[in-house]
N, C-alpha and C positions, 0 to 999 in steps of 0.2 A: 467378519459376520460369520456365522456357522452353526447357530444354535436355532432348532426348529423343533418344538414339542408340542404334541397333540394327543388330545384324548376323546374319545367317541362319546357324544351326548345323546340323549332322546328328544324326540319331537317336543315334548312338555318343558324341556330347558331351554329351546332356543327361543331369540328374542322374536317379538310380534312381525318383525319386518320380514323375517325369515320362515315364520309359520304363514304369512300372507303367500310368499313365493311357493312353499310346499303346497298349500290349499288349492292355489291356482293350478298347479302341474297336476294335481290329484284329480281335481275336477276334470280335467283334459283327458285322463286315461280311459274312462268308458269302460271298463271291464278288461284293460290292457294292462301289460305290466309297466307300459310307459306310452305317452303320447309320442307323436311324431315331430322331427323339426318343423313341419308344414303347420301343424296344430299349435306349436308354442310360439307363441307373439310376444316379444321382449317389450313391446309398445303397450300391452295390457297390462303390466307391471306397474306398481307406482313408480313415477320419475325419478323419485330420490333413490330407487334401489338400483337401476339400470348402470350407475357408472361403477357399482361393487359388482357386477355381473361378469363371468368369463364362459365362453361357450367353446367346449372343444370337439374337433372330429376326430373319431378313429380312421386312420387313413394307414392303408386300406382295412376294411372293416376286420376285426379280431387278430390285428397284430400286435396290439397292445402299444401302438405309437399313437400318440396324441397331438395335432396340430390346433393351435388357437385359431378358431374362426372369428370370434368377438373377444375384445380384451376391454374392459370398462376403462374409461378415462382415470377414474380414482385408483384403480390399480396401478396404473403407470406412475401416478404421484407416490402412492405408498411403498411400492417395491423398485421403484427408480429404474423401471425398465417397461418397455412395451413389447409385449410379447405376441402382437397381432401377427397370424401367419406364419410363427415359429411354434416349433415343437416345446413340449413340456421340459424335455431335458435340455433346453436353452436356457430355462430360469435358473437364476443364480440367487444364493448360493447353490451349491451342488445338494446340499442337504435338503433345501426346499423343494428341487426339482425331484429329488429321490421320493419324498414323502407325498407329494402331489401324484407322483407318476403312480405310487403303491395304492394311493386313495382311489384314483381312478379305475386302477385294474380290479379293485375291490368290487366297485360299482358294475363293471362289466360283468363280472364272474357272478356276482350274486343278483343282478338285474333289479337292485334294491337301492333306494336313496340312503345317503350316509350323512351324518351331521357331526361337526367336531368343534371342540373349543381348542383353539391353537394359540402359541405364544412363539414370536419369532424375534431375534435380536437383529434389528437393523442398524445401517451406518450411524455412527457418532453414539454409539452405546444406547441407542433408544430399543424400547421393546414395544412390540405391538401385541395386542391380545385382540382376538377375533373369532367370532363364531361364523361357521362355514356350512353350505350346505350345498351337496352333489347330489343330482337328479338325473338320471337317465333318460333318454329320448331314444325311440328306435323307428325306424322308417318303413321295417318289414314285420313288427310284431313278435320277431323271433330274436334278433341281435339288438345289443346296445350299439348305435351308430355315432352319439354324440352325449356330451355330459354338460349339463348347465350347472355352474358353481354360482352361488350367490354368497357374498361376505356381509357381516355386519361387526363394527368395530366397537370395542370396550373401551371407553375414554377414561373410566376412573381406575387409575393403576392399583390403589390399594384394593379395590372391590375385585378387580382383574385378578390380582395375586391369589385373593381368599377365593374365589371360584376356582382357579386353575389348581390351587393347592388342595381341594376338595375331590379333584378327580382321582379315580383310581385305575382308570384303562388306558394306559399310555400307549399311543400306537406308533411312536417314532422309531 
């Protein structure tokens, strides 16, 4: 394992499930750059989405160190690791950890959601294509304290290759 490619995408390019998550988050903002963790209720999202959600805390705030508060059950199956209560740097392979860490730093720095199409080479020469959406949460209205990530997998390999091949904004 060791290959992880990613390209930033726009809201309109996201699958319907991730747009539902974004719209829920956006409705909670009420004029703020981000809702708080207290406002954001995972159980208000469709139950089919929750197994593919990851919530990270920035500990301590503004350090750039991310610890997983919630790691969906499907993420454990797909990535063959449970990252609950571990740091993002604990993810394997290291290329994945580096990319996720850098993505999260972008969310912290910009205080904006970020969406990506990614490809990761998994064990046994399998490739996984996925859309992912990273959303900031703020407990004080000033800094990002948590990041919610929701993923949706693309199951049609040929269609996935075609989509990824059309992306021109690699971020790896």
